[in-house]
C-alpha positions in Angstrom: -4.8 -11.8 11.6 -7.1 -10.5 8.8 -10.0 -12.7 7.4 -11.5 -12.1 4.0 -15.0 -12.8 3.2 -16.3 -12.3 -0.4 -20.0 -11.6 -0.9 -22.3 -10.8 -3.7 -24.3 -7.5 -3.6 -27.2 -6.6 -5.7 -26.1 -3.5 -7.5 -27.7 -1.2 -10.1 -26.4 -3.1 -13.0 -26.5 -6.6 -11.4 -24.2 -8.5 -9.1 -21.3 -6.7 -7.5 -18.5 -9.1 -6.2 -17.2 -7.7 -3.1 -14.5 -8.6 -0.6 -14.5 -7.7 3.1 -11.1 -7.7 4.8 -11.7 -7.9 8.6 -9.1 -7.5 11.1 -8.8 -9.5 14.3 -9.8 -6.3 16.2 -11.8 -3.7 14.5 -11.0 -0.6 16.6 -11.1 2.3 14.2 -13.9 2.2 11.6 -14.4 1.0 8.0 -12.8 1.9 4.7 -14.3 1.6 1.2 -11.6 1.1 -1.7 -12.1 1.8 -5.4 -9.9 0.1 -8.0 -8.5 1.5 -11.3 -10.0 1.4 -14.8 -11.8 -1.9 -15.5 -11.0 -1.6 -19.2 -7.3 -1.7 -18.4 -7.8 -4.7 -16.1 -8.4 -2.8 -12.8 -10.2 -4.9 -10.1 -10.5 -5.3 -6.4 -7.3 -7.4 -6.2 -5.0 -4.8 -7.8 -1.7 -4.6 -6.0 -2.2 -0.9 -4.9 -5.7 -1.7 -3.6 -4.3 -4.6 -1.7 -1.8 -2.4 -0.1 -4.4 0.2 0.9 -6.4 -2.7 2.5 -3.4 -4.0 4.4 -2.6 -0.6 5.7 -6.2 0.0 6.9 -6.7 -3.4 8.5 -3.4 -3.3 10.2 -4.7 0.0 11.8 -8.0 -1.6 12.9 -10.2 -0.8 10.0 -12.4 -3.1 8.0 -11.5 -2.8 4.3 -14.3 -3.1 1.7 -13.0 -3.9 -1.8 -15.7 -4.2 -4.4 -15.4 -5.1 -8.0 -17.3 -2.3 -9.7 -19.3 -3.0 -12.8 -17.6 -5.2 -15.4 -14.6 -6.0 -13.1 -14.0 -9.6 -12.1 -17.3 -11.4 -11.6 -19.4 -8.2 -11.4 -22.2 -7.6 -13.8 -22.3 -4.7 -16.2 -19.7 -2.8 -18.2 -17.6 0.3 -17.8 -19.4 3.6 -17.6 -16.7 6.2 -17.3 -17.6 6.8 -13.6 -21.3 7.4 -13.6 -22.3 3.7 -13.1 -19.3 3.0 -11.0 -20.2 5.7 -8.4 -23.7 4.2 -8.2 -22.1 0.8 -7.6 -19.8 2.2 -4.9 -22.6 3.9 -3.1 -24.8 0.8 -3.3 -21.8 -1.3 -1.8 -21.6 1.2 1.1 -25.3 1.1 1.9 -25.4 -2.6 1.7 -22.4 -3.3 3.9 -23.7 -1.1 6.7 -26.9 -3.2 6.6 -25.0 -6.4 7.2 -25.6 -7.3 10.8 -22.3 -9.0 11.3 -20.5 -6.0 10.1 -22.4 -3.4 12.1 -21.8 -5.5 15.3 -17.9 -5.3 14.7 -17.7 -1.5 14.1 -16.8 0.6 17.2 -19.1 3.3 18.4 -18.1 6.5 16.6 -16.0 4.6 14.1 -14.6 6.6 11.1 -15.3 5.9 7.4 -12.5 6.2 5.0 -12.5 6.2 1.2 -9.4 5.2 -0.7 -8.8 4.9 -4.4 -6.1 4.3 -7.0 -6.1 6.0 -10.2 -9.6 5.9 -11.7 -10.7 4.8 -8.2 -9.8 8.3 -7.0 -12.3 9.8 -9.4 -15.0 7.3 -8.1 -14.3 8.1 -4.4 -14.2 11.9 -5.0 -17.7 11.7 -6.6 -19.2 9.4 -3.8 -17.5 11.6 -1.2 -19.8 14.4 -2.2 -22.8 12.3 -1.1 -21.6 10.2 1.7 -19.0 12.6 3.4 -16.2 10.3 4.7 -13.9 11.3 7.5 -10.8 11.0 5.3 -9.6 10.1 1.8 -6.6 8.3 0.4 -5.6 9.2 -3.2 -3.0 7.1 -4.8 -1.9 8.3 -8.3 -5.0 10.5 -8.7 -6.2 10.5 -12.4 -6.4 14.3 -12.7 -6.8 15.7 -16.1 -8.2 12.4 -17.3 -11.1 12.7 -14.9 -12.5 15.7 -13.0 -11.6 14.7 -9.4 -13.5 16.8 -7.0 -11.3 18.3 -4.3 -12.1 16.7 -0.9 -13.6 18.5 1.9 -12.3 16.1 4.5 -8.5 15.4 5.3 -6.8 13.6 2.3 -3.5 11.9 1.8 -2.4 12.2 -1.8 0.6 10.2 -3.2 2.0 10.3 -6.6 4.9 8.8 -8.6 7.6 11.2 -9.7 7.9 9.4 -13.1 4.2 8.7 -13.5 3.7 8.1 -17.2 -0.1 8.1 -17.1 -0.7 11.2 -15.0 2.4 13.4 -15.1 3.4 14.7 -11.7 3.0 18.3 -12.9 -0.7 17.7 -13.6 -1.0 16.3 -10.1 0.7 19.2 -8.5 -1.4 21.6 -10.4 -4.6 20.0 -9.3 -3.3 19.7 -5.6 -2.3 23.3 -5.6 -5.7 24.5 -6.6 -7.2 22.2 -4.0 -4.9 23.4 -1.3 -3.5 19.8 -0.7 0.0 18.6 0.0 1.3 15.7 -2.2 3.8 13.1 -1.1 6.0 12.2 -4.1 7.7 8.8 -4.5 11.0 9.4 -6.4 11.4 7.3 -9.4 7.9 5.7 -9.2 5.8 5.2 -12.3 1.9 5.2 -12.1 1.6 1.8 -10.6 4.3 2.4 -8.2 6.4 -0.5 -9.7 9.4 -1.5 -7.5 8.2 1.1 -4.9 5.3 -0.8 -3.2 7.1 -1.3 0.2 7.7 2.5 0.4 4.2 3.2 -0.7 2.8 0.9 2.0 5.0 2.4 4.6 3.9 6.0 3.9 0.3 5.2 3.6 0.5 3.4 7.0 1.9 6.5 8.5 -1.1 8.5 7.3 -3.7 5.8 8.4 -2.1 6.0 11.9 -3.2 9.5 12.2 -6.8 9.3 11.0 
């Protein structure tokens, strides 16, 4: 059974409200998740972020879901990625300093970054600095943001009928990056009506990393 603890972290722009989803047995490592655009209602409790967390905790990862600046009860306001990356990095550093978390992590545990939409941009930039073992990109917001192709293994999933980021744009980006893309037929940007399928295929990737 997963337990959720919500804490407040001192971020560059003030308080960062952060939830830690901790599985009964942490056997794999820890994952840090980034939500979609704050100015469009994105936050740590977005349904796609919740699915990422469930997939990861079910596989034995601690999942960390911060509200980046301006989201939920976090301080600050939207900064188009620059400030949000600073927040994300601060959350990572702070969580690793929490004694209780450090004691739960297995020796040699893996670090995973996961994001949805704008969150894929945040994790791609943060990944240039922290170098996770793997990435999960759901609905990568290519064209809207310059998402850096990851050096580590990455799972990319996109909706066939994505109205925000057309599938063609996602495929063009993935082709240049040398990445495969899993396409969910009939799915829009938020995977409406396709969430069980999204959860199933992400769980399959998580089992392999």
